[in-house]
Steps between C-alpha positions, in 0.01 A plus 500: 500500500619857447384847598428802275535860576429806279667832558286792380605862476222744590304657207587851368446760770422873500735788581216754447477626866802710590638436840315169538690238698635225279323231713166669424514526131208334315483336164458722195262423214738266322573310830125464558465342156814288504456333840175311418628410153810337672267321740305347205832389341614344824182307520528395141858376568363282788685723751247540782632551851417332823645798675575866401770699688486871405681812593263722704566806288185642332608415142583139583165456694319634198705276263439190721120568525472547118700180427321286741150622414579436131566134583220472766752415766340454841804384694729661759673827434758643742603866491867527603673820581835327453430454129489879437823557297627173640854395410559148358583362840164592639315344199708183541423479877131570437481210255716260712268542806166429318294224659538179287110464478535759220623372155478813293553852640506846348746770626393847390753767569736758350817568299798498525463193730290286268718558195806415709320182634422393141861558398643309791254203498402462138646201318546721199521878431160660445543876550696762687180684597157350565249737366199588705247217551757249361472143625776244536387150599743255646497129573675421836632142464425409868225375716548769762540877491770461762714355221481821298869597543638159384238372253525551125263759353383541143302769331184360356336818380594867453252755370416872525214714369655620179631155409345360185698169498515318836769260615 
């Protein structure tokens, strides 16, 4: 048995309100369109989570809700402050401590941590900058999330809103 995890960068956010705290920035119109579209694609790819772990920033909360509603997900979602602009090590630790009852998880967070995670853990080069609302799905060749650091990982799907040919 193996585990699957999908890292998802939040959808495009707005910079319209001067002086607004970064944490509180909402999605812009493009982000509001792209997030449900990516949710539909994830569902079509058979990538439906048992658990969603999302940064608690406004734009990631909105992205998470749009993606999960598009696939009619009714499972558990956890809002984690530690995923706000999380470095690779925090993403790794978050994955490695997931309860083994979950077989597929989504991590919805931010750059630059997610792009760096993809570069460090991908079995092949994909990109040096995950665009907004990009998804990278991995297979963890292990029975337990605690084996994250030592188990082989392979990218099984990479996609983003403007992509017309998916891998």
